[in-house]
SETIRO-101717 format. One record per residue: residue number from 1; y, z negated, x of N, C-alpha, C, O in turn. Coordinates in steps of 0.001 Angstrom, whole numbers, plus 500000, padded with zeros to 6 digits. Layout:
BEGIN
R	NUM	Y	Z	X	Y	Z	X	Y	Z	X	Y	Z	X
...
***
This chain:
BEGIN
R	1	158168	633021	574599	157856	634242	573871	157620	633907	572405	157132	632825	572078
R	2	157958	634817	571546	157724	634647	570129	156402	635306	569770	155951	636234	570440
R	3	155805	634820	568726	154514	635347	568320	154607	635925	566922	155221	635329	566037
R	4	154001	637085	566722	153844	637643	565382	152488	637217	564871	151488	637334	565580
R	5	152443	636728	563659	151191	636292	563067	151028	636959	561719	152012	637207	561022
R	6	149788	637252	561346	149561	637870	560046	149139	636844	558997	148702	637215	557908
R	7	149268	635560	559318	148965	634458	558414	147484	634311	558106	147133	633571	557187
R	8	146610	634975	558826	145191	634739	558605	144793	633390	559180	143762	632833	558801
R	9	145594	632865	560083	145365	631567	560689	146682	630805	560583	147718	631292	561035
R	10	146646	629621	559992	147865	628841	559781	148306	628076	561021	149265	627307	560954
R	11	147625	628268	562161	147945	627536	563373	149174	628110	564058	149279	629319	564258
R	12	150102	627230	564413	151266	627605	565207	151096	626929	566557	151263	625716	566680
R	13	150765	627717	567564	150583	627199	568923	151903	627385	569663	152306	628510	569957
R	14	152576	626267	569963	153901	626371	570573	153836	626881	572010	154869	627239	572575
R	15	152646	626923	572614	152522	627544	573931	152763	629049	573855	153019	629696	574871
R	16	152677	629607	572632	152974	631021	572409	154419	631229	571997	154815	632353	571688
R	17	155209	630178	571985	156619	630265	571606	156938	629331	570465	156093	629059	569611
R	18	158160	628842	570455	158585	627904	569417	159176	628605	568200	159505	627950	567211
R	19	159317	629938	568260	159779	630707	567115	158633	631610	566677	158132	632417	567460
R	20	158229	631467	565432	157108	632232	564900	157583	633077	563726	158213	632570	562798
R	21	157275	634375	563776	157590	635275	562676	156281	635707	562036	155433	636317	562689
R	22	156117	635390	560754	154900	635765	560051	155112	637092	559341	156100	637272	558629
R	23	154187	638015	559536	154331	639365	559007	153874	639494	557560	154096	640533	556940
R	24	153241	638462	557009	152869	638484	555599	153715	637472	554847	154348	636616	555465
R	25	153736	637556	553530	154601	636695	552732	153979	635326	552492	152767	635142	552606
R	26	154845	634370	552157	154383	633057	551737	153511	633225	550504	153679	634161	549722
R	27	152592	632311	550351	151601	632471	549291	151742	631439	548174	150737	630944	547663
R	28	152949	631116	547797	153150	630252	546642	152990	628775	546913	152735	628009	545984
R	29	153130	628350	548151	153114	626928	548455	151795	626385	548958	151674	625176	549157
R	30	150787	627241	549175	149503	626729	549641	149379	626768	551159	148387	626285	551705
R	31	150357	627329	551843	150331	627399	553298	150687	626041	553893	151719	625461	553554
R	32	149831	625533	554782	150108	624305	555511	149948	624605	556988	148839	624511	557514
R	33	151027	624965	557674	150908	625288	559091	150464	624081	559913	150902	622956	559673
R	34	149590	624332	560882	149185	623306	561843	149929	623591	563136	149663	624594	563798
R	35	150856	622718	563500	151656	622881	564708	150945	622145	565843	150706	620940	565768
R	36	150616	622893	566891	149853	622329	567996	150198	623078	569277	151108	623907	569294
R	37	149473	622784	570338	149593	623487	571615	148211	623527	572250	147261	622953	571717
R	38	148099	624202	573382	146791	624267	574040	146254	622881	574364	145067	622619	574168
R	39	147110	621990	574858	146697	620625	575188	146775	619684	574003	146164	618615	574024
R	40	147506	620056	572980	147822	619183	571858	149218	618624	572056	149584	618237	573166
R	41	149991	618581	570997	151363	618089	571094	151381	616625	571515	152282	616199	572238
R	42	150391	615852	571067	150348	614443	571451	150242	614283	572966	150819	613352	573529
R	43	149517	615174	573629	149392	615129	575092	150659	615664	575753	151121	615119	576755
R	44	151213	616726	575192	152384	617381	575796	153658	616546	575737	154497	616632	576634
R	45	153811	615737	574684	155047	614974	574508	154831	613503	574847	153839	612898	574439
R	46	155766	612941	575593	155801	611495	575798	156495	610864	574598	157202	611556	573865
R	47	156307	609580	574385	157001	608892	573299	158505	609039	573518	159010	608764	574607
R	48	159204	609465	572497	160639	609720	572571	160977	611180	572817	162128	611580	572639
R	49	159992	611994	573227	160209	613424	573415	160127	614152	572074	159584	613632	571099
R	50	160679	615365	572046	160666	616137	570809	160480	617613	571123	160640	618058	572259
R	51	160141	618344	570095	160085	619798	570159	160572	620334	568816	160474	619656	567794
R	52	161088	621539	568831	161554	622177	567605	160798	623484	567416	160678	624286	568342
R	53	160295	623683	566216	159552	624892	565876	160282	625583	564731	160662	624943	563751
R	54	160476	626894	564862	161127	627686	563820	160101	628678	563269	159420	629367	564028
R	55	160001	628740	561956	159087	629660	561283	159912	630581	560399	160669	630118	559546
R	56	159765	631881	560601	160449	632890	559789	159383	633591	558957	158391	634088	559491
R	57	159595	633624	557652	158591	634191	556755	159279	634751	555520	160346	634276	555132
R	58	158672	635760	554899	159192	636313	553651	158553	635573	552477	157330	635442	552425
R	59	159362	635088	551535	158777	634466	550349	158305	635537	549370	158814	636658	549367
R	60	157323	635177	548536	156917	636123	547497	157589	635795	546169	157217	636340	545130
R	61	158568	634914	546201	159325	634531	545024	159923	633156	545240	159611	632497	546232
R	62	160778	632712	544329	161500	631468	544541	160604	630235	544543	161009	629189	545049
R	63	159388	630332	543985	158485	629173	543991	157681	629083	545286	157009	628080	545524
R	64	157741	630105	546113	156964	630122	547351	157678	629290	548406	158859	629498	548684
R	65	156942	628341	548993	157534	627521	550034	156457	626765	550794	155370	626507	550278
R	66	156782	626422	552014	155942	625523	552794	156377	624113	552431	157557	623781	552548
R	67	155445	623282	551995	155790	621916	551609	155179	620876	552535	155611	619723	552534
R	68	154188	621259	553322	153507	620317	554202	153178	620994	555522	152965	622205	555581
R	69	153140	620188	556583	152659	620655	557884	151649	619644	558404	151618	618491	557973
R	70	150829	620099	559335	149997	619179	560101	150400	619317	561558	150909	620359	561973
R	71	150175	618273	562329	150466	618272	563758	149178	617911	564474	148596	616854	564232
R	72	148737	618793	565355	147457	618622	566053	146319	618400	565062	145383	617653	565348
R	73	146395	619048	563894	145318	618982	562912	145361	617793	561975	144510	617681	561093
R	74	146336	616892	562141	146446	615712	561276	147660	615845	560366	148703	616359	560771
R	75	147512	615381	559149	148610	615446	558182	149828	614712	558717	149706	613661	559347
R	76	150988	615263	558464	152251	614653	558871	153026	614259	557621	152883	614885	556571
R	77	153840	613228	557738	154723	612838	556648	156099	613390	556966	156844	612828	557769
R	78	156422	614504	556318	157666	615209	556604	158841	614518	555920	158709	613940	554842
R	79	159975	614596	556572	161253	614213	555977	162032	615516	555804	162324	616200	556785
R	80	162368	615858	554563	163049	617111	554270	164528	616859	554014	164889	615907	553321
R	81	165374	617700	554565	166789	617655	554250	166932	617840	552748	166449	618833	552205
R	82	167573	616923	552077	167710	616996	550624	166586	616287	549886	166608	616235	548656
R	83	165600	615738	550596	164561	614937	549956	163238	615630	549715	162203	614965	549673
R	84	163234	616951	549554	161978	617680	549355	162170	619111	549832	163295	619577	550010
R	85	161065	619793	550032	161127	621179	550495	161842	622030	549457	161432	622067	548297
R	86	162914	622719	549865	163640	623548	548899	162832	624780	548503	161951	625227	549238
R	87	163152	625321	547323	162474	626534	546864	162750	627695	547806	163711	627678	548574
R	88	161886	628703	547730	162037	629891	548554	163165	630774	548050	163708	630568	546965
R	89	163500	631755	548861	164509	632736	548468	163890	633810	547591	162735	633706	547178
R	90	164649	634810	547322	164180	635919	546498	163120	636720	547249	163130	636785	548478
R	91	162217	637322	546503	161193	638171	547103	161856	639253	547947	162809	639891	547499
R	92	161364	639461	549153	161927	640464	550041	162986	639912	550973	163439	640613	551878
R	93	163392	638658	550765	164358	638030	551664	163583	637306	552770	162391	637556	552952
R	94	164238	636428	553497	163587	635663	554559	163873	634186	554374	164992	633799	554038
R	95	162855	633360	554595	163019	631919	554677	162860	631535	556139	161948	632009	556817
R	96	163748	630679	556622	163675	630206	558003	163534	628682	557967	164453	627967	557567
R	97	162372	628207	558390	162079	626781	558445	162341	626272	559856	162044	626952	560838
R	98	162896	625076	559946	163058	624403	561228	162334	623066	561133	162632	622244	560266
R	99	161383	622862	562032	160634	621616	562100	160987	620936	563421	160531	621368	564480
R	100	161796	619874	563367	162126	619075	564538	161110	617943	564579	161064	617120	563665
R	101	160300	617895	565625	159195	616938	565704	159480	615949	566823	159549	616328	567993
R	102	159645	614680	566461	159891	613592	567398	158637	612741	567502	158107	612287	566488
R	103	158153	612519	568735	156992	611646	568925	157492	610213	569002	158258	609868	569903
R	104	157058	609365	568051	157538	607989	567967	156540	606972	568519	156926	605850	568846
R	105	155274	607342	568626	154214	606492	569182	153020	607400	569446	153066	608586	569119
R	106	151966	606871	570023	150787	607684	570293	150275	608306	569001	149968	607599	568041
R	107	150183	609638	568982	149694	610402	567823	150499	610122	566553	149984	610264	565444
R	108	151752	609726	566717	152630	609442	565579	153919	610235	565757	154572	610160	566797
R	109	154272	610993	564725	155412	611909	564823	156326	611748	563622	155885	611394	562529
R	110	157599	612012	563841	158585	612075	562773	159056	613516	562687	159890	613937	563488
R	111	158532	614293	561718	158999	615665	561555	160175	615725	560581	160044	615384	559405
R	112	161317	616162	561089	162506	616365	560265	162570	617857	559950	162649	618686	560856
R	113	162536	618195	558663	162326	619586	558247	163500	620097	557418	164142	619353	556676
R	114	163752	621381	557570	164822	622042	556834	164429	623498	556606	163614	624054	557344
R	115	165007	624103	555591	164779	625520	555334	166071	626170	554894	166837	625595	554121
R	116	166310	627371	555390	167467	628171	555002	166943	629481	554431	166049	630105	555003
R	117	167504	629892	553304	167137	631164	552679	168134	632230	553096	169345	632023	553016
R	118	167624	633370	553541	168466	634508	553859	168130	635627	552884	166962	635971	552708
R	119	169137	636187	552260	168896	637256	551298	168939	638599	551990	168758	639632	551345
***
């Protein structure tokens, strides 16, 4: 199931679905989603397992973007397609983020991240 969120809480619980649509706009790059689950992703995934999370959100302008994520409440070192988080789309459009999370060791993840702008 997909979850609608109003962005009052930056937590993305994948037990509520791996596709999240946020009903409010990005806030200029200060949003840091915490991707987790009821048990914690570290518990849910064995080493070598992965999960993919998609976030759909409206940017409030081209400078608005998600640049960082946390996994189970801990900072993650993201790898972005193109080297860094791309700028957001035009206000009123949609940004679609894809976070592919690979568990490489206990409590260690490789998040491969990408964003597509839809006008």
